[in-house]
Residue, then its C-alpha position, 0 to 999 in steps of 0.5 A: m821262825n813262825r808260819s802265818d797259821g800260828v804254829g812255831v817252827f823251830e830248826v834243828v842243824s845236823r851234824p856235820p853242819s858241812l852237810g847243810y841238812v835242817r830238819r823243820s818241826a812244828y810246834k804249839a805254842n804253851q796251851m796254857s798262855d792266856r787261855g787258861t786250861p779248857v774245862a768240858i763237861r760230859v754229860v752221862s745221863v739227862d732227864k730234861e733234855v731240852a733244858v739242858i741244852k738250852l743250859f749249854r747254848v747259854a753256856s758254851n759257843a756250842t749250836v745246839s745240833d753241836i749239842r745234841k750230838a754231844l748229848s746224845r754221843q756222850t761226847a764233851i762239851p767245852v765250857g770255858s778255860v780256868f786260871g786264864l784271862d777272865h778266870d774269876e767270870i767264866e768259874q762262876s759260870i761253869l760252877a752255875v752250869l754244874r748246879q743246875l745240871d744237878g738241879l735239873g738231875s743230871t749225870y756229868e763228867i768233868i774234863v779239866d785238860g782233857k782229863p776225867e776229874s771228880r766234882q770234889y778235885f775240881n773244887n780242890i783247885l779252884q780253891r787253891s787258885r783261889d788261895i794262892e791268888l790272895q797269898t800274892q795279893m797279900m805279900t805284894n801289898l806287904e812287899i810295897g810296903e803298903p799293907d791294909i787292915e785285910t792284909l794284916e788280918w791275913l799276915q795274922r792268920e798265916s804267920p807266927g805270932d812274932v812275924f805279926r807283931d814286928t810286922l805292926e811294930q814296923v806298920i806303926r813305926g812308918d819304918g817301910y810302911y804307909v798306911d792309912t789312919e784306918t789300919l795305923a789305928w787297927a795296928k795300935h789296937q792289935l799289937g795292945n792286944a797281941e801275946p807277948 
């Protein structure tokens, strides 16, 4: 059951059902969905307040007065959500804000999904996300039988030598793989150079 405000409602029918008692409770849909994981920045110390205000005005949906309040109260300013739609654009925007804050000599804290995290942790989760995205794309290319040179180079780095050789042999035979002539030539060259 849904309400008009977008919050779902679940019902629990009590036992015994003959009493007809139904308890209704509101619940929020999974927050990850398409919106991703929220990221905010809490500025701890600021030397150039006007520059920081301009920076957050461009990087967030906050008003100038909200940014001033957040800076004076040292509360977090939302700057986007990662791992959702438009992840790459938002990631680059957040990283640009962090670089500019570093350049302004500001001290800050990164808040990921409501928890303070280190810059290193934030960089690590972004890198892990990129690695998973790349692995998924490469595996998909192999599974649909249309690897390109980039996919085969990835396979060479990430898999045992015998798996790589077997795949090259299948690509060259056309055994379940369709590749362009450039990729075919690359595969033949690599197979000739592959260690037995």
